[in-house]
Backbone as numpy.savetxt, mean C-alpha at the origin, in Angstrom:
# Nx Ny Nz CAx CAy CAz Cx Cy Cz
24.17 30.59 -4.25 24.81 29.63 -4.20 24.67 28.77 -2.41
24.78 27.76 -2.11 24.18 27.22 -1.09 25.62 26.88 -0.23
25.72 27.36 0.84 27.35 27.15 1.39 27.25 25.44 1.99
28.80 24.94 1.90 28.95 23.51 2.59 27.97 23.25 3.30
28.26 23.81 4.76 27.47 23.56 5.87 26.44 23.63 5.61
25.35 24.18 4.80 23.73 24.07 4.73 23.65 22.82 3.51
24.32 22.53 3.01 24.19 21.57 2.15 24.43 19.91 2.86
25.20 20.02 4.32 25.52 18.57 4.67 24.25 17.85 5.25
23.54 19.48 6.55 22.00 18.71 6.69 21.02 18.20 5.75
21.19 18.89 4.74 19.90 18.71 3.33 20.31 17.25 3.20
21.88 16.95 2.63 22.23 15.71 2.10 21.88 14.46 3.34
21.74 14.83 4.22 22.23 13.62 5.74 20.72 13.82 5.77
19.71 14.76 5.98 18.23 14.18 5.79 17.69 13.31 4.71
17.96 13.79 3.41 17.55 12.55 2.12 18.12 11.44 2.68
19.38 11.16 3.02 19.54 9.86 3.27 18.98 9.15 4.36
18.11 10.42 5.25 17.78 8.93 6.33 15.99 9.12 5.31
16.11 9.71 4.58 14.54 9.72 4.22 14.10 8.10 3.31
15.35 8.10 2.38 15.58 7.56 1.94 15.93 6.10 2.46
16.22 5.57 4.09 16.26 4.84 4.65 15.08 4.27 5.72
14.40 5.49 5.78 13.13 5.65 6.26 12.04 4.69 5.44
12.23 5.10 3.95 11.79 4.29 3.08 11.82 3.15 2.64
13.27 2.68 3.09 13.75 1.57 3.07 12.91 0.79 4.49
13.25 1.11 5.28 12.25 0.26 6.64 10.86 0.41 6.40
10.10 1.34 5.31 8.53 1.36 5.07 8.19 -0.16 4.46
9.20 -0.15 2.98 8.95 -1.35 1.97 9.34 -2.83 2.42
10.48 -3.14 3.08 10.35 -3.73 4.44 9.43 -4.05 5.21
8.97 -3.32 5.93 7.46 -3.19 6.61 6.18 -4.10 6.03
6.28 -3.05 4.69 4.37 -3.25 3.78 5.39 -4.97 3.51
6.51 -5.39 3.05 6.76 -6.53 2.13 6.44 -7.65 3.36
6.57 -7.45 5.04 6.73 -8.15 5.97 5.01 -8.32 6.30
4.69 -7.44 6.17 3.02 -7.58 6.53 2.49 -8.53 5.59
2.70 -7.97 4.06 2.07 -9.22 3.34 2.49 -10.73 3.05
3.79 -11.11 3.79 4.14 -12.38 4.20 3.80 -13.02 5.20
3.35 -11.92 6.20 2.47 -12.34 7.63 0.87 -13.04 7.19
0.61 -11.77 5.97 -0.82 -11.77 5.59 -0.98 -13.35 5.43
-0.18 -13.60 4.17 0.04 -14.81 3.32 -0.05 -16.32 4.60
1.30 -16.10 5.06 0.82 -17.01 6.28 0.25 -17.34 7.34
-0.91 -16.33 7.93 -2.14 -16.21 8.42 -3.18 -16.60 7.51
-3.10 -16.43 6.19 -4.01 -16.73 5.59 -4.44 -18.14 4.99
-2.84 -18.49 5.27 -2.94 -20.72 5.31 -3.56 -21.34 6.71
-3.82 -20.64 7.92 -4.26 -20.76 9.03 -5.83 -20.66 9.40
-6.47 -19.06 8.47 -7.50 -18.60 9.12 -7.86 -18.07 7.33
-9.14 -17.93 7.78 -10.27 -16.92 6.65 -9.63 -15.69 6.38
-9.69 -14.97 5.25 -9.13 -13.99 4.80 -9.99 -12.93 5.38
-10.71 -12.82 5.46 -11.87 -11.74 6.24 -11.07 -11.44 7.67
-10.76 -12.11 8.18 -9.61 -11.86 9.94 -8.73 -11.33 9.71
-7.92 -11.55 8.74 -6.36 -11.32 8.44 -6.86 -9.26 8.04
-7.75 -9.23 7.03 -8.07 -7.96 7.17 -8.50 -7.54 8.08
-9.65 -8.13 9.02 -9.96 -7.59 10.09 -8.59 -6.72 11.41
-7.53 -7.53 11.45 -6.63 -7.69 12.08 -5.29 -6.60 11.47
-5.42 -6.48 10.67 -5.14 -5.55 9.76 -5.33 -4.05 10.43
-6.71 -3.74 9.99 -7.47 -2.83 10.12 -7.61 -2.22 11.86
-8.37 -3.38 13.16 -7.90 -2.97 14.16 -6.63 -2.59 14.86
-5.64 -3.58 14.31 -4.36 -3.75 15.29 -3.83 -1.87 14.79
-3.78 -1.42 13.26 -3.08 -0.30 12.95 -4.20 0.65 13.53
-5.37 0.50 13.80 -6.09 1.52 14.57 -5.72 2.05 16.03
-5.85 1.06 16.68 -5.31 1.08 17.88 -4.24 1.62 17.99
-3.21 1.12 17.26 -2.04 1.74 17.57 -1.58 3.00 17.03
-2.00 3.32 16.23 -1.99 5.04 15.54 -2.66 5.79 16.32
-4.11 5.09 16.79 -4.71 6.40 17.60 -4.19 6.76 18.93
-3.39 5.61 19.49 -2.54 5.53 20.81 -1.22 6.79 20.38
-0.46 6.23 19.23 0.27 7.57 18.75 0.14 8.95 18.72
-1.02 9.07 17.95 -1.67 10.13 17.55 -1.80 11.29 19.11
-2.59 10.20 19.88 -3.16 10.95 20.59 -1.66 11.21 21.78
-0.83 10.44 22.12 0.52 10.75 22.44 1.10 11.79 22.39
0.95 11.99 20.62 1.87 13.21 19.97 1.20 14.55 20.33
-0.12 14.32 20.77 -1.14 15.67 20.67 -1.32 16.57 19.17
-1.59 14.98 18.54 -2.18 15.42 17.36 -3.94 15.72 17.18
-4.04 16.71 16.33 -5.68 16.91 16.42 -6.43 16.30 15.35
-7.44 15.01 16.00 -7.89 13.91 15.17 -9.32 14.79 14.65
-9.81 14.06 13.36 -11.00 14.58 12.83 -11.95 13.10 12.69
-12.84 13.50 12.26 -14.12 12.89 11.70 -15.06 13.24 10.85
-15.58 13.85 10.78 -16.71 14.12 9.78 -16.07 15.43 8.99
-15.52 16.12 9.09 -14.93 16.87 7.94 -13.32 16.85 8.13
-13.28 16.95 6.76 -13.16 17.51 5.61 -13.75 15.84 5.21
-14.97 16.53 4.26 -15.85 15.19 3.11 -14.84 14.69 2.42
-13.70 15.08 2.04 -12.67 14.37 1.24 -12.10 13.46 1.94
-11.85 13.49 3.45 -10.87 12.43 4.00 -11.81 11.16 4.01
-13.11 11.67 4.16 -14.07 10.37 4.28 -14.13 9.40 3.09
-13.96 9.79 1.58 -13.83 9.25 0.62 -12.46 8.71 0.66
-11.52 9.53 1.06 -10.14 8.60 0.77 -10.62 7.36 1.91
-10.85 7.07 3.04 -11.16 6.31 4.39 -12.62 5.41 3.38
-13.12 5.66 2.64 -13.95 4.72 2.36 -13.19 3.71 1.01
-12.43 4.85 -0.25 -12.07 4.15 -1.16 -10.95 3.09 0.07
-10.27 3.62 0.39 -9.02 2.52 1.31 -9.43 1.88 1.80
-10.64 1.78 2.75 -11.20 0.30 3.16 -11.50 -0.75 2.57
-12.76 -0.15 1.08 -12.79 -1.63 0.28 -11.58 -1.80 -0.42
-10.83 -1.33 -0.56 -9.15 -1.08 -1.11 -8.80 -2.85 -0.12
-8.83 -2.30 1.33 -8.14 -3.12 2.20 -9.05 -4.72 2.05
-10.09 -4.76 1.64 -10.68 -6.27 1.91 -9.81 -6.60 0.35
-10.13 -5.55 -0.71 -9.11 -6.21 -1.92 -8.04 -6.93 -1.92
-7.12 -6.69 -1.25 -5.48 -6.17 -1.03 -5.68 -7.79 -0.25
-5.91 -7.55 0.77 -5.93 -9.05 1.73 -6.78 -10.42 1.08
-7.57 -10.06 0.12 -8.11 -11.56 -0.33 -6.61 -11.61 -1.34
-6.27 -10.34 -1.87 -4.81 -11.13 -2.49 -4.00 -11.37 -1.88
-3.52 -10.82 -1.11 -2.14 -11.43 -0.33 -2.15 -12.79 -0.22
-3.41 -13.17 0.45 -3.74 -14.65 1.27 -4.16 -15.01 0.05
-4.41 -14.84 -1.49 -4.59 -16.03 -2.23 -3.45 -16.17 -3.64
-2.56 -15.12 -3.63 -1.55 -14.85 -4.43 -0.16 -14.90 -3.68
0.84 -15.30 -4.40 2.23 -15.00 -4.15 2.63 -14.04 -3.99
3.57 -13.43 -2.29 3.13 -12.27 -1.90 3.76 -11.08 -2.98
4.51 -11.66 -3.86 5.56 -10.48 -4.57 4.44 -10.04 -5.97
3.70 -11.27 -6.46 2.27 -10.94 -7.35 1.61 -9.97 -6.77
1.37 -10.32 -5.65 0.17 -9.74 -4.82 0.45 -8.04 -4.84
1.55 -7.78 -4.25 2.24 -6.02 -4.02 2.61 -5.95 -5.49
3.00 -6.32 -6.68 3.28 -5.94 -7.77 2.10 -4.97 -8.35
1.41 -6.16 -8.54 0.17 -5.86 -8.80 -0.49 -4.23 -8.13
-1.17 -4.67 -6.55 -1.69 -3.48 -5.51 -0.16 -1.86 -6.36
1.01 -2.29 -6.25 1.71 -1.11 -6.55 1.89 -0.09 -7.74
0.68 -0.62 -8.32 0.58 -0.08 -9.81 -0.34 1.35 -9.82
-0.28 1.56 -8.50 -0.99 2.85 -8.38 -0.91 4.44 -9.57
0.57 4.61 -9.62 1.07 5.19 -10.38 0.46 5.23 -11.77
0.05 4.44 -12.55 -0.15 4.04 -13.44 -1.81 4.88 -13.36
-3.02 4.09 -12.41 -3.84 4.59 -12.57 -4.11 6.13 -11.99
-3.44 6.94 -11.28 -3.22 8.37 -11.18 -3.06 9.32 -12.20
-1.82 8.68 -12.78 -1.93 9.32 -14.14 -3.13 8.99 -15.55
-3.45 8.22 -15.22 -5.07 7.63 -16.23 -5.74 8.66 -15.57
-6.02 8.89 -13.98 -7.39 9.02 -13.72 -6.87 11.09 -13.33
-5.73 11.47 -13.26 -5.22 12.65 -13.28 -5.65 13.39 -14.65
-6.51 12.74 -15.55 -6.08 13.57 -16.70 -7.70 14.04 -16.84
-8.66 13.33 -16.27 -10.61 14.00 -16.51 -10.64 14.21 -15.30
-9.73 14.15 -13.70 -10.12 15.01 -13.00 -9.51 16.42 -12.75
-8.36 16.02 -12.60 -7.13 17.38 -12.26 -6.58 18.22 -13.82
-7.05 17.32 -14.62 -6.63 17.95 -16.19 -5.20 18.12 -16.69
-4.44 17.02 -16.08 -3.54 17.11 -16.16 -2.61 15.86 -17.63
-3.08 16.54 -18.95 -3.20 14.89 -20.11 -2.14 14.51 -19.94
-1.61 13.23 -20.39 -0.14 13.05 -20.19 0.37 13.16 -21.60
1.65 12.81 -21.45 2.61 12.87 -22.83 2.32 11.88 -23.56
3.51 11.82 -24.69 3.42 10.94 -25.14 4.58 10.32 -24.56
5.62 10.38 -23.79 6.41 9.23 -22.70 5.33 8.69 -21.94
4.62 10.01 -21.54 3.73 8.82 -20.04 3.07 8.25 -20.52
2.30 8.15 -22.02 1.31 7.16 -22.21 2.11 5.52 -22.85
3.57 5.84 -23.22 4.50 4.60 -23.61 4.73 4.09 -21.85
5.15 4.99 -21.04 5.59 4.21 -19.66 4.09 3.63 -18.86
3.08 4.16 -19.20 1.53 3.52 -19.24 1.62 2.18 -19.72
1.58 2.27 -20.97 1.77 0.77 -21.95 2.18 0.09 -21.31
3.73 0.35 -21.53 4.35 -0.73 -20.83 3.70 -1.39 -19.48
3.46 -0.14 -18.27 2.77 -1.03 -16.96 1.70 -2.11 -17.36
0.69 -1.11 -18.70 -0.13 -2.32 -18.80 0.01 -3.50 -19.25
1.35 -3.82 -20.10 1.83 -4.96 -20.97 2.36 -5.58 -19.80
3.33 -5.32 -18.48 3.57 -5.85 -17.13 2.42 -6.93 -16.57
0.94 -5.70 -16.35 0.26 -6.51 -16.15 -0.36 -8.06 -16.78
-0.61 -7.73 -17.27 -1.46 -8.89 -18.67 -0.34 -10.04 -18.94
1.26 -9.53 -18.63 1.85 -10.56 -18.57 2.27 -11.74 -17.23
1.63 -10.94 -16.18 1.53 -11.35 -14.64 0.44 -12.01 -14.79
-0.92 -11.57 -15.52 -2.32 -12.14 -15.19 -2.70 -12.96 -15.93
-1.99 -13.26 -17.05 -1.79 -14.37 -18.01 -2.48 -16.04 -17.66
-3.32 -16.06 -18.41 -4.00 -17.63 -17.60 -2.74 -18.81 -17.18
-1.54 -18.42 -18.20 -0.38 -19.67 -18.07 0.24 -19.43 -17.26
0.77 -18.10 -16.34 0.94 -18.39 -15.02 0.21 -18.68 -14.14
-0.68 -19.15 -14.14 -1.24 -19.82 -13.43 -2.07 -18.75 -11.87
-2.17 -18.98 -10.88 -3.04 -17.98 -9.37 -4.14 -17.95 -9.58
-4.96 -17.28 -8.86 -6.20 -17.12 -8.74 -6.38 -15.79 -9.80
-7.23 -15.68 -10.77 -7.34 -14.54 -11.42 -8.12 -13.92 -10.63
-9.51 -14.21 -9.95 -10.38 -12.65 -9.04 -8.90 -12.15 -8.02
-8.37 -13.00 -7.45 -7.14 -12.24 -6.34 -6.21 -11.27 -7.19
-5.88 -11.67 -8.82 -5.46 -10.51 -9.48 -5.94 -9.14 -9.83
-7.10 -9.65 -10.52 -8.19 -8.53 -10.58 -8.57 -7.65 -9.41
-8.39 -8.38 -7.90 -9.11 -7.78 -6.77 -7.55 -6.99 -6.58
-6.42 -7.08 -6.68 -5.17 -6.77 -6.15 -5.01 -5.43 -7.24
-5.37 -5.11 -8.44 -5.65 -4.13 -9.14 -6.64 -3.36 -8.89
-7.45 -4.09 -8.53 -9.01 -2.83 -7.74 -8.62 -1.80 -6.53
-7.22 -2.34 -5.92 -7.13 -1.64 -5.01 -6.38 -0.60 -5.33
-5.30 -0.93 -6.50 -4.61 -0.07 -6.50 -5.15 1.06 -7.24
-6.32 0.73 -8.16 -7.32 2.02 -8.53 -7.88 2.46 -7.33
-8.51 1.80 -6.58 -9.24 2.53 -5.50 -8.20 3.79 -4.40
-6.95 3.07 -4.68 -6.08 4.20 -4.10 -5.80 5.20 -5.07
-6.08 4.90 -5.64 -5.66 6.16 -6.89 -6.73 7.23 -6.51
-8.12 6.86 -6.56 -8.96 7.55 -6.19 -8.63 8.46 -4.72
-8.11 7.60 -3.70 -7.67 8.41 -2.16 -6.87 9.33 -2.72
-5.72 8.96 -3.31 -4.81 9.80 -3.20 -5.23 11.38 -4.03
-6.32 11.19 -5.21 -6.97 12.22 -6.01 -7.18 12.93 -4.85
-8.34 12.34 -3.95 -9.29 12.92 -3.55 -8.41 13.69 -2.25
-7.12 12.74 -1.82 -6.61 13.30 -0.59 -5.14 15.17 -1.42
-5.18 14.79 -2.68 -4.78 15.95 -3.27 -5.33 17.18 -2.99
-6.71 17.32 -3.30 -7.22 18.32 -2.85 -7.84 18.92 -1.47
-7.05 18.23 -0.61 -7.45 18.75 0.84 -6.04 19.10 1.52
-4.99 19.62 0.30 -3.23 20.89 0.53 -2.78 20.70 1.37
-3.42 19.38 2.27 -2.71 19.45 3.85 -2.97 20.03 4.53
-4.25 20.18 5.20 -5.16 20.82 6.05 -4.96 19.80 7.26
-5.17 18.65 6.73 -4.88 17.71 7.90 -3.70 16.75 8.21
-3.76 17.33 9.31 -2.27 16.15 9.68 -2.22 14.37 9.43
-0.91 14.35 8.52 -1.11 12.75 7.85 -1.26 11.51 8.96
-0.94 11.95 10.61 -1.38 10.76 11.54 -2.86 11.01 11.62
-3.34 11.88 11.43 -5.11 12.27 11.62 -5.67 11.30 10.48
-4.72 11.66 9.13 -5.37 10.72 8.15 -5.41 9.42 8.25
-4.25 9.24 8.58 -3.71 7.47 9.10 -4.61 6.68 9.76
-4.97 7.60 10.98 -6.16 7.27 12.07 -7.13 7.22 11.50
-7.58 8.05 11.04 -9.26 8.11 10.43 -9.66 7.09 9.25
-8.38 6.33 8.37 -8.57 5.66 7.61 -8.91 4.35 8.27
-7.63 3.78 9.48 -7.99 3.07 10.28 -9.03 2.35 10.90
-9.15 3.82 11.46 -10.62 3.62 11.98 -12.04 3.19 11.43
-12.03 3.46 10.56 -13.25 3.13 8.83 -13.16 2.12 8.59
-11.66 1.55 8.55 -11.49 0.24 7.86 -12.16 -0.94 8.27
-11.31 -0.53 10.12 -11.92 -1.40 11.01 -13.25 -1.75 11.48
-14.27 -0.94 11.39 -15.31 -0.69 11.32 -16.00 -1.59 9.61
-15.60 -1.58 8.63 -16.26 -1.61 7.47 -15.12 -3.08 7.06
-14.00 -3.71 7.74 -13.76 -5.22 7.36 -15.10 -5.95 9.15
-14.87 -5.05 10.17 -15.73 -6.04 11.27 -16.88 -6.32 10.42
-18.16 -5.23 9.74 -19.43 -5.61 9.06 -19.35 -6.75 8.01
-18.10 -6.65 7.12 -17.73 -7.84 6.82 -17.60 -9.26 6.81
-17.06 -9.22 8.20 -16.87 -10.36 8.83 -18.07 -11.18 8.41
-17.91 -12.84 7.55 -19.16 -13.49 7.71 -19.37 -14.22 8.89
-20.37 -14.64 9.07 -20.57 -15.23 10.97 -20.36 -16.96 10.63
-20.03 -17.07 11.54 -19.51 -18.83 11.64 -20.61 -19.79 10.99
-21.88 -19.39 10.75 -22.82 -20.12 10.14 -23.02 -20.12 8.37
-21.97 -19.23 8.10 -21.55 -19.15 6.42 -20.30 -19.69 6.24
-19.90 -20.90 7.05 -18.70 -21.52 6.80 -16.93 -21.20 7.20
-17.55 -19.60 7.80 -16.40 -19.24 8.47 -15.62 -20.16 9.70
-14.31 -20.62 9.83 -14.01 -21.12 11.09 -13.31 -20.20 11.61
-13.56 -19.95 12.95 -12.83 -18.98 13.76 -12.48 -19.75 14.68
-11.88 -20.92 14.98 -11.74 -21.87 15.49 -10.06 -21.28 15.80
-9.43 -20.66 14.38 -7.89 -20.85 14.60 -7.66 -19.83 15.18
-8.35 -18.79 16.34 -8.33 -17.48 16.65 -7.78 -18.48 18.14
-8.12 -19.10 18.40 -7.67 -19.94 19.60 -6.06 -19.85 19.93
-5.49 -20.35 18.73 -4.18 -20.63 18.34 -3.23 -19.61 18.33
-2.11 -19.94 19.22 -1.43 -18.61 19.67 -0.50 -18.21 18.64
-0.07 -19.32 17.36 0.68 -19.10 16.10 -0.11 -18.08 15.41
-1.90 -18.45 15.19 -2.22 -17.40 14.40 -2.09 -15.89 14.99
-2.67 -15.92 16.39 -2.71 -14.67 16.65 -1.38 -13.67 16.52
-0.34 -14.66 16.62 0.48 -14.06 16.67 1.09 -13.57 15.49
0.41 -14.15 14.04 0.67 -14.06 12.94 -0.44 -12.39 12.39
-1.30 -12.58 13.18 -2.58 -11.29 13.15 -1.82 -10.30 13.61
-1.72 -10.56 14.80 -0.40 -9.34 15.39 0.15 -8.49 14.88
0.98 -10.01 13.87 2.18 -9.57 13.48 1.70 -8.28 12.02
0.61 -8.61 11.56 0.03 -7.65 10.06 -0.15 -6.59 10.64
-0.93 -6.54 11.67 -1.00 -5.01 11.64 0.11 -4.43 12.11
1.26 -4.68 13.10 2.20 -4.35 13.39 2.78 -3.59 12.64
3.15 -4.71 11.78 3.91 -4.75 10.07 3.05 -3.05 9.53
2.17 -3.03 9.18 1.31 -2.29 8.49 1.45 -0.64 9.19
0.95 -0.94 10.64 1.92 0.24 11.05 3.21 1.04 11.19
3.87 0.14 11.30 6.02 0.50 11.16 5.79 1.04 9.59
5.06 0.23 9.44 5.33 0.89 7.47 4.90 1.73 7.59
3.69 2.53 7.72 2.82 3.65 7.90 4.11 4.70 8.03
4.11 4.81 9.39 5.09 5.64 10.43 6.24 6.05 9.43
6.93 4.67 9.16 8.28 5.10 8.47 7.69 5.33 7.10
7.00 5.31 6.44 6.27 6.02 5.29 6.37 7.49 5.64
5.70 7.70 6.34 5.60 9.29 7.01 6.22 9.86 7.33
7.54 9.27 8.06 8.66 10.37 8.42 9.21 10.29 7.07
9.28 9.60 6.09 10.42 9.90 4.87 9.85 10.93 3.93
8.87 10.69 4.11 7.78 12.06 2.93 8.65 13.75 3.91
8.34 13.33 5.47 8.43 14.83 5.98 10.14 15.02 5.82
10.95 14.32 5.44 12.47 14.32 5.61 12.91 14.53 4.20
12.31 14.20 2.98 12.77 14.45 1.32 11.70 14.00 0.47
12.27 14.48 -1.02 11.14 14.43 -1.83 10.39 13.71 -1.93
8.63 14.02 -1.72 7.63 13.04 -2.20 7.80 11.84 -3.32
8.42 12.40 -4.49 8.73 11.99 -5.65 9.41 10.49 -5.69
10.53 11.23 -4.89 12.29 10.32 -4.96 12.11 9.08 -4.04
11.54 9.49 -2.86 11.55 8.63 -2.17 10.03 7.61 -2.08
9.20 7.84 -3.07 8.14 6.77 -3.21 9.21 6.11 -4.14
9.58 6.42 -4.79 10.91 5.18 -5.74 11.13 3.92 -4.98
12.06 4.63 -3.94 12.49 3.29 -3.15 11.58 2.70 -2.33
10.72 2.71 -2.22 9.20 2.23 -1.59 8.75 1.14 -2.69
9.02 0.88 -3.99 8.91 0.24 -4.54 10.26 -1.68 -4.18
10.85 -0.61 -3.40 11.96 -2.03 -2.86 11.03 -2.88 -1.96
9.46 -2.83 -1.90 8.87 -4.20 -1.08 8.82 -5.13 -1.66
8.45 -5.04 -3.47 8.37 -5.55 -4.66 9.83 -7.21 -4.10
10.81 -6.26 -4.28 12.09 -7.00 -4.58 12.50 -7.56 -2.84
11.88 -7.09 -1.65 11.87 -8.00 -0.72 10.69 -9.25 -0.45
9.54 -8.60 -1.19 8.11 -10.11 -1.62 8.66 -11.01 -1.96
9.59 -10.63 -3.78 9.98 -11.82 -4.10 10.97 -12.44 -3.27
11.75 -11.82 -2.50 12.86 -12.73 -1.83 11.82 -13.33 -0.87
11.15 -13.15 -0.19 10.20 -13.84 1.03 9.56 -14.95 0.35
8.70 -14.69 -0.88 8.47 -15.64 -1.44 9.15 -17.07 -2.06
10.48 -16.70 -2.59 11.60 -17.41 -2.76 12.09 -18.32 -1.41
12.45 -17.58 -0.37 13.20 -18.37 1.39 12.19 -18.95 1.67
10.81 -18.92 1.80 9.83 -19.35 2.85 8.75 -20.05 1.85
8.75 -19.60 0.83 8.07 -20.21 -0.08 8.52 -21.36 -1.61
9.75 -21.02 -1.30 10.40 -21.98 -2.35 9.79 -21.80 -4.15
8.86 -20.56 -4.41 8.20 -20.21 -5.51 9.06 -20.33 -6.83
9.15 -20.83 -7.83 9.80 -20.39 -8.90 8.72 -19.84 -9.91
9.08 -18.77 -10.21 8.34 -17.74 -11.59 8.64 -17.93 -12.79
7.97 -17.74 -13.67 7.48 -18.33 -14.94 8.25 -17.07 -15.04
9.38 -16.61 -16.35 10.15 -15.87 -16.62 9.12 -14.65 -17.28
8.38 -14.85 -18.10 7.69 -14.18 -18.08 6.64 -13.22 -16.89
6.66 -13.99 -16.31 5.77 -13.24 -14.74 6.74 -11.94 -14.64
8.52 -12.74 -14.44 9.74 -11.47 -13.90 9.35 -10.30 -14.85
9.54 -10.82 -16.06 9.69 -9.61 -17.03 8.48 -8.70 -16.51
6.98 -9.19 -16.37 5.79 -8.23 -16.22 6.05 -7.96 -15.31
6.80 -7.88 -13.63 6.75 -7.53 -12.91 8.17 -6.08 -13.25
9.00 -6.38 -14.16 10.06 -5.67 -14.04 9.12 -4.37 -14.87
8.44 -4.58 -16.06 7.51 -3.99 -16.63 6.62 -3.09 -15.96
6.13 -3.45 -14.80 5.21 -2.45 -13.81 6.28 -1.81 -13.06
7.22 -2.63 -12.60 8.25 -1.50 -11.41 8.69 -0.05 -12.30
9.37 -1.02 -13.40 10.45 0.42 -14.24 9.55 2.02 -14.75
8.10 1.61 -14.92 7.47 2.56 -15.30 6.60 3.18 -14.39
6.39 2.57 -13.12 5.84 3.22 -12.01 6.78 3.77 -11.27
7.95 3.68 -11.33 8.97 4.38 -10.96 9.00 5.83 -11.12
9.39 5.51 -12.37 9.35 6.91 -13.54 8.25 7.59 -13.50
7.25 6.71 -13.52 5.74 7.94 -13.45 5.77 8.65 -11.80
6.11 8.02 -10.87 6.62 8.59 -9.46 7.00 9.89 -9.60
8.02 9.76 -10.36 9.14 11.24 -10.41 8.22 11.86 -11.20
7.03 11.83 -12.00 6.75 12.94 -12.50 5.59 13.07 -12.29
4.98 12.44 -10.98 3.41 13.04 -10.56 3.07 14.03 -10.53
1.39 13.81 -11.22 1.20 15.35 -10.61 0.03 15.88 -9.88
0.67 14.91 -8.82 -0.13 15.83 -7.52 0.69 16.16 -6.73
0.30 16.78 -5.64 1.05 17.53 -4.74 1.77 16.09 -3.53
2.35 17.35 -2.61 3.25 16.42 -1.77 2.37 16.12 -0.99
1.32 16.25 -0.30 0.47 16.12 0.36 -0.37 14.79 0.31
-0.67 14.20 -1.60 -1.22 13.24 -2.14 -0.33 11.89 -2.08
0.99 12.08 -2.22 2.04 11.37 -2.05 2.39 10.72 -1.07
2.25 11.45 0.03 2.49 11.30 1.26 1.57 10.41 2.18
0.31 9.77 1.70 -0.52 9.14 2.44 -0.95 7.95 1.74
0.32 7.83 0.38 -0.15 6.35 0.49 0.24 5.48 0.84
-0.73 4.62 0.84 -0.42 3.45 1.76 -0.47 1.80 0.98
-0.02 0.98 1.51 -0.21 -0.29 0.46 -1.23 -1.21 1.76
-2.33 -1.40 1.21 -3.23 -2.34 2.22 -3.71 -1.32 3.19
């Protein structure tokens, strides 16, 4: 039996873990809000590039200052994570600039559903009946959010889901790393690859993309805010996973959807169809439950990112 003086520090660390995860959730929701505001001023490709490049410069600097051993070519699994994540960046930032922030983040946070489904053929974790029920509830929620009567950009909705699926592939790949690579090195590698990836996908001005908004201070401030919010979110998330139980703190991360709903109501005065609200609840609840039963080890969950 543990003594009271030992339980107190553990309880304190658990509380700090939840606070860090709450900060991470707020930061990622803020990233979504900044992205949507920036998308109203400039092309979404520029928003995706800003997220990747600013985050790369910040995480690289912090990793070097902390003496973290960075990696480039090996292990190969890390490249699978970074490439899948880079594709996801393009998907999620199209979604964030074309959908209400809360809708885009809800669909992007269906990762536990896809991880559960993919873990069966890849890792051999066959879902039990209760897990299938949770997955079914999540899929019903997705249908309610995406249905034609709900309005919105159908392509953006599909890309938000595609981002969740690519993140699932990344997490399953990271599960095989077994914690060999420092989390900050993983984030720096991903941000660097995403920067190159999004740069390659930047259309030329001749393709109809207007680069003039980059001369406006307000647009640049929003783009910088996107990258800073993403970096704060990732660092706070990494700290949260270092202090607490990954499955439990992951659930707190779903608060980003609640923060995003608040932003939608406050800044855009958006009214949501009741069935869309039910759909969001049907995604959040099963996702939270599935996170607590995640078949992945600590390392894979701890590197999960939103965009």
